[in-house]
LOBA-975466 format. One line per field, with one value per residue (C-alpha): x, y, z; residue in three letters; chain. Coordinates in nm, 3 decimals. Each point is the difference from the previous one (the first is absolute). Example, Ala and Ser with C-alpha at 12.3 -4.5 7.8 and 13.67 -1.06 7.14 Angstrom:
x [1.230|0.137] $
y [-0.450|0.344] $
z [0.780|-0.066] $
residu [ALA|SER] $
chaine [A|A] $
***
This chain:
x [-5.516|0.309|0.327|0.166|0.354|0.279|0.114|0.303|-0.083|0.165|-0.033|0.187|0.327|0.307|0.081|0.225|0.365|0.018|-0.241|-0.115|0.114|-0.119|0.117|-0.154|0.115|-0.029|0.245|0.244|-0.017|0.066|0.304|0.127|-0.040|0.191|0.288|0.028|-0.011|0.297|0.187|-0.069|0.144|0.305|0.057|-0.042|0.252|0.239|-0.032|0.053|0.308|0.141|-0.049|0.188|0.291|0.024|-0.034|0.230|0.332|0.210|-0.203|0.103|0.353|0.034|-0.096|0.249|0.294|0.038|0.044|-0.264|-0.244|0.058|-0.059|-0.319|-0.116|0.044|-0.197|-0.281|-0.017|-0.006|-0.239|-0.323|0.063|0.070|-0.317|-0.207|0.049|-0.162|-0.248|-0.123|-0.034|-0.176|-0.187|-0.336|0.097|-0.084|0.186|0.323|-0.079|-0.022|0.325|0.188|-0.163|0.123|0.357|-0.013|-0.132|0.233|0.320|-0.090|-0.094|0.340|0.178|-0.212|0.077|0.374|-0.037|-0.189|0.262|0.249|-0.248|-0.091|-0.331|-0.112|0.038|-0.184|-0.288|-0.030|-0.003|-0.262|-0.234|0.026|-0.035|-0.317|-0.147|0.076|-0.126|-0.332|-0.050|0.077|-0.213|-0.302|0.054|0.019|-0.327|-0.164|0.130|-0.097|-0.358|-0.012|0.115|0.373|0.233|0.372|0.095|0.182|0.267|0.140|0.244|0.117|0.066|0.186|0.225|0.051|0.103|0.258|0.145|0.003|0.186|0.263|0.032|0.056|0.268|0.182|-0.022|0.149|0.285|0.069|-0.131|-0.115|-0.040|-0.275|-0.190|-0.021|-0.144|-0.263|-0.097|-0.017|-0.213|-0.239|-0.032|-0.057|-0.263|-0.199|0.024|-0.129|-0.279|-0.104|0.023|-0.228|-0.268|0.053|-0.009|-0.296|-0.189|0.084|-0.121|-0.336|-0.049|0.236|0.139|-0.194|-0.121|0.272|0.281|-0.026|0.359|0.151|-0.214|0.120|0.364|-0.035|-0.147|0.244|0.298|-0.141|-0.028|0.340|0.179|-0.168|0.121|0.357|0.000|-0.117|0.256|0.275|-0.121|-0.014|0.333|0.172|-0.160|0.108|0.366] $
y [-0.661|0.139|-0.099|0.290|0.083|-0.096|0.294|0.018|0.004|0.319|-0.103|-0.325|0.188|-0.101|-0.363|-0.159|-0.035|-0.351|-0.255|0.057|0.362|0.170|0.359|0.253|-0.058|0.375|0.082|-0.269|0.124|0.356|-0.125|-0.192|0.304|0.214|-0.248|-0.032|0.379|0.030|-0.277|0.174|0.328|-0.186|-0.162|0.333|0.161|-0.292|0.031|0.378|-0.018|-0.295|0.178|0.307|-0.211|-0.198|0.298|0.242|-0.179|0.216|-0.140|-0.361|0.112|0.172|-0.317|-0.224|0.240|0.143|-0.155|0.236|-0.116|-0.363|0.080|0.188|-0.296|-0.231|0.247|0.005|-0.379|-0.023|0.292|-0.172|-0.293|0.238|0.200|-0.321|-0.026|0.334|-0.041|-0.327|0.168|0.314|-0.151|0.085|0.354|0.276|0.201|-0.160|-0.318|0.188|0.187|-0.323|-0.169|0.282|-0.030|-0.377|0.022|0.273|-0.153|-0.344|0.151|0.172|-0.331|-0.171|0.279|-0.044|-0.373|0.074|0.257|-0.283|-0.229|0.000|0.155|-0.327|-0.191|0.272|0.003|-0.380|-0.002|0.278|-0.171|-0.339|0.148|0.189|-0.310|-0.228|0.248|0.061|-0.370|-0.117|0.276|-0.093|-0.369|0.057|0.198|-0.270|-0.282|0.178|0.041|-0.376|-0.075|-0.060|0.122|0.066|0.060|-0.335|0.153|0.212|-0.251|-0.130|0.351|0.096|-0.304|0.073|0.360|-0.118|-0.237|0.286|0.232|-0.264|-0.067|0.374|0.018|-0.297|0.159|0.326|-0.167|-0.282|0.092|-0.315|0.144|0.066|-0.324|0.069|0.348|-0.150|-0.254|0.276|0.222|-0.282|-0.117|0.354|0.065|-0.308|0.093|0.354|-0.130|-0.204|0.310|0.195|-0.268|-0.026|0.377|0.053|-0.271|0.177|0.327|-0.160|-0.180|0.087|0.354|0.233|0.331|0.190|-0.204|0.158|0.129|-0.335|-0.182|0.245|-0.048|-0.380|0.010|0.268|-0.206|-0.310|0.185|0.169|-0.320|-0.192|0.265|-0.012|-0.382|-0.010|0.264|-0.211|-0.303|0.180|0.177|-0.333|-0.160|0.289|-0.001] $
z [-1.124|-0.164|0.174|0.178|-0.122|0.237|0.211|0.224|0.369|0.121|0.365|-0.063|-0.037|-0.198|-0.064|0.267|-0.100|0.146|0.153|0.360|-0.012|0.320|-0.057|-0.237|-0.362|-0.065|0.279|-0.113|-0.361|0.119|0.192|-0.306|-0.225|0.251|0.017|-0.377|-0.036|0.235|-0.185|-0.333|0.134|0.130|-0.339|-0.181|0.234|-0.056|-0.378|0.012|0.225|-0.192|-0.334|0.128|0.130|-0.325|-0.236|0.188|-0.048|0.240|0.292|-0.068|-0.087|0.339|0.186|-0.181|-0.040|0.350|0.343|0.139|-0.265|0.096|0.368|-0.090|-0.210|0.300|0.214|-0.260|0.004|0.380|0.064|-0.118|0.235|0.290|-0.074|0.004|0.378|0.099|-0.287|0.152|0.338|-0.132|-0.297|0.162|0.107|-0.248|-0.142|0.124|-0.193|-0.331|0.067|0.076|-0.299|-0.225|0.129|-0.041|-0.356|-0.127|0.140|-0.133|-0.337|-0.018|0.067|-0.267|-0.245|0.054|-0.068|-0.321|-0.105|-0.056|-0.175|-0.369|-0.102|-0.158|0.326|0.195|-0.249|0.006|0.380|0.017|-0.248|0.167|0.350|-0.097|-0.167|0.296|0.264|-0.179|-0.073|0.356|0.153|-0.213|0.072|0.377|0.003|-0.214|0.220|0.324|-0.123|-0.053|0.352|-0.048|0.271|-0.044|0.361|0.003|-0.228|0.285|0.157|-0.339|-0.133|0.318|-0.035|-0.370|0.066|0.255|-0.260|-0.251|0.238|0.074|-0.374|-0.059|0.272|-0.152|-0.344|0.135|0.191|-0.248|-0.346|-0.175|-0.347|-0.254|0.056|0.372|-0.068|-0.230|0.267|0.261|-0.223|-0.088|0.360|0.129|-0.267|0.106|0.369|-0.055|-0.223|0.305|0.219|-0.237|0.036|0.377|0.067|-0.233|0.188|0.327|-0.153|-0.077|0.332|0.283|0.006|0.228|-0.139|0.190|-0.160|-0.346|0.010|0.093|-0.258|-0.267|0.104|-0.024|-0.351|-0.117|0.118|-0.172|-0.331|0.025|0.100|-0.282|-0.245|0.134|-0.006|-0.361|-0.094|0.160|-0.195|-0.334|0.054|0.077|-0.304|-0.223|0.109] $
residu [MET|TRP|ALA|GLN|PRO|HIS|ARG|LYS|ASP|VAL|GLU|ALA|GLY|ALA|ARG|PRO|LEU|TYR|PRO|MET|MET|LEU|GLU|SER|PRO|GLU|LEU|ARG|TRP|ALA|PHE|ILE|ARG|LYS|VAL|TYR|SER|ILE|VAL|ALA|LEU|GLN|LEU|LEU|ALA|THR|ILE|ALA|VAL|GLY|ALA|VAL|VAL|VAL|SER|VAL|HIS|PRO|ILE|ALA|HIS|PHE|PHE|VAL|SER|THR|SER|GLY|GLY|LEU|ALA|LEU|TYR|ILE|VAL|LEU|ILE|ILE|THR|PRO|PHE|ILE|VAL|LEU|CYS|PRO|LEU|TYR|TYR|TYR|HIS|GLN|ARG|HIS|PRO|VAL|ASN|TYR|LEU|LEU|LEU|GLY|ILE|PHE|THR|ILE|THR|LEU|ALA|PHE|ALA|ILE|GLY|LEU|THR|CYS|ALA|PHE|THR|SER|GLY|LYS|VAL|ILE|LEU|GLU|ALA|VAL|ILE|LEU|THR|ALA|THR|VAL|VAL|VAL|SER|LEU|THR|LEU|TYR|THR|PHE|TRP|ALA|ALA|ARG|ARG|GLY|GLN|ASP|PHE|ASN|PHE|LEU|GLY|PRO|PHE|LEU|PHE|GLY|ALA|ILE|ILE|VAL|LEU|LEU|VAL|PHE|ALA|MET|ILE|GLN|ILE|LEU|PHE|PRO|LEU|GLY|ARG|LEU|SER|LEU|MET|ILE|TYR|GLY|GLY|LEU|ALA|SER|LEU|ILE|PHE|CYS|GLY|TYR|ILE|VAL|TYR|ASP|THR|ASP|ASN|LEU|ILE|LYS|ARG|TYR|SER|TYR|ASP|GLU|TYR|ILE|TRP|ALA|ALA|VAL|ALA|LEU|TYR|LEU|ASP|ILE|VAL|ASN|LEU|PHE|LEU|SER|LEU|MET|THR|LEU|PHE|ARG|ALA|ALA|GLU|SER] $
chaine [A|A|A|A|A|A|A|A|A|A|A|A|A|A|A|A|A|A|A|A|A|A|A|A|A|A|A|A|A|A|A|A|A|A|A|A|A|A|A|A|A|A|A|A|A|A|A|A|A|A|A|A|A|A|A|A|A|A|A|A|A|A|A|A|A|A|A|A|A|A|A|A|A|A|A|A|A|A|A|A|A|A|A|A|A|A|A|A|A|A|A|A|A|A|A|A|A|A|A|A|A|A|A|A|A|A|A|A|A|A|A|A|A|A|A|A|A|A|A|A|A|A|A|A|A|A|A|A|A|A|A|A|A|A|A|A|A|A|A|A|A|A|A|A|A|A|A|A|A|A|A|A|A|A|A|A|A|A|A|A|A|A|A|A|A|A|A|A|A|A|A|A|A|A|A|A|A|A|A|A|A|A|A|A|A|A|A|A|A|A|A|A|A|A|A|A|A|A|A|A|A|A|A|A|A|A|A|A|A|A|A|A|A|A|A|A|A|A|A|A|A|A|A|A|A|A|A|A|A|A|A|A|A|A|A|A|A|A|A|A|A] $
***
């Protein structure tokens, strides 16, 4: 008899994201889409706020020409880190989690915009293009590797140690500036570390985050992307000078 054409088994469900997956792939995919939607909105808000700060020159001038502006700039830098504490505590409580996430995103976006205001457009464009390329490439690679059974949970302790080294390096650079070469080393090292964090947090998104942790998962990926962008911008700015 004639061979029957191959038909997809609807009852089989979506393909598992990784071997020995016990949860429903449909539910995990819905969670992943929700997290990436939140991250996309955060990035759009960051771009919008940053564009306003860069294009409206009196804003940047106020922050560098007045003592009040400098104090406000310090507040803007500190605020996102302060908001992270209640955000971690309330990240599963709606709508408080969205309100805190909005404050966190807008204040951090304003600080990023002020950094970009004193950076050449060429450096910003190079950093944006490379950040987008690296994020998409590493995300696709992590999904591909997870489906083939690779696990990146082992990166956690190494990345934690690396970020401690990076923070100490930054403190030394602030207190005892070591020059252009030191900035290039810092930017390159930070870029590699946050590339590792993108893989690590994406792997956690696929396998480990619970469905109620969508806010915290979005914050982790957003910080990875933003820090990668700032690291690349530091590298390119040091190379240009």
